[in-house]
C-alpha positions, 0 to 999 in steps of 0.5 A: 428401295433398299428396305435395309437402308437405314440412312436413305430411308429414315434419317436422309428424310428426317434430314430433310425436313430438318432442313426446310422446318426453318425453326431449327434454331429455336428447337436446338435453343430448347436443347441447348437450355436443357443440356445447360441447366446440367453444366455450362462446360462441354467438356464435362458435359457430354450432352451440351458438346453435342448439342453444340455440334448439332447447333454449329452443324446447322449454322447457328452463329456461335453468339446464338449457342453462347447466348442460350447457355449463359441464359440457362445458367443465369436466368432463373426467369427463363421458360422451364422446358421439360422432355417429353416422349410420345409413342404411336402408330401412323397409317399401316401400323408405322411406329413412331416415337415423338420427343418433345421439349415443351414448357406446357404439356396440355398444349404439346399433347394436344397438337401432337395427338390432333396430328396422329388423329388427322393423318390416320394414326393413333397416340399409344402408350408409354412402350408401346413402340419403343421396342422396335428401336434401338438407341444407338450413336450414328455417323454418316460420312459422304463417299468420296473418291479419296476415301479408302473404305477398308482403312475407314472401317478399320478406323471405325471398329478399332475405335468402338463401332459395332457396325460399318455399313457401306451405301451407295452414297455415304457409309454409316457407322453404328455405335452403342451410345456410350461408345459414340463420343470416342469414335466420332473423335477418332474419325475427325482427328483422322481429318475425315469430315462427318456428314451427321453424326448423333445418338438416335433411335435406330428401328430393327424392324420396318412396316413397308408402306405404299405409295399412297400411304408413304405420302399420307405418313410424310404429312404426318412426319411433316406436320409434327416437326412444323410443330415448335414444340417437337424436336425428332421424330423417328419411325420405321416406315420402309417408303414405297420406292416411287415415293419422292420426297 
C-alpha cells in the first residue's frame, strides 16, 4: 500500500466512516449553525458556502439546510455550539486531531478522553501534534477515460493549486486554504465532477502500523466518529497493506 498516498491511506477511510456513521446530518447541522452565525448569505460567507456544498454532497435536503440556517439567524434559544479541537496519540504514537462542535465541553472532553484511553491512546496538550499536519485545500477527482490528465493539471495549477497528484483511481489537487475556492470553482466551471473537496488537515509525516495495530487504531477512529459531538478526525496513520476497512 502506498504510504505516500494521502487520499487512499487517510481520507478514504475517513470518508468511509462519514458514509456509515449515520449521524452525518446532525453533525453537518452543527457546522451550518456555527457558520450561519457569521452571516447567512453564502455569497459573502465562504465558510457557510463550503458547508452548504458539503451538506448537498451528503444528500442533505435543501429544506433541512434552509431550516438550520434560518434557525441560526433568528432563534436565540437554539443551542450555543462552540468548536473545540483535541490533540492526542493513538496506538504506536499515531498523531490524532479531533474536531468537535459541542454545547457541553465537559461531556465532550470526557467522551473523547474515554475513547483514547479505551483504545490504547492518550490525549495530549494543545499543539502537541498539529505541527505534524498542514492545513490545505484538497480536491479529489475520480479518473475517467475522458479525463485528460495534462489538461486537468494545467487547469489546476493555473487557477492557483500548489500540487497535482495522480493516484491509481483519482487525481488529488492540493491548494493553500485561501486558494481553495478559486481552484474548486475553476474545476467545476470546466464541467469536471468533484468527488470530494474541502479544507482539511494533511499530515507531513506518517506513522507505520502493523496489521494488529491498524485494526486497533481503526476502532479508536470509529468510536470517535460515532460520537454526536465529534465532527472530524484527522490522523497520520500508515495502515498495514493487508488491513481492510
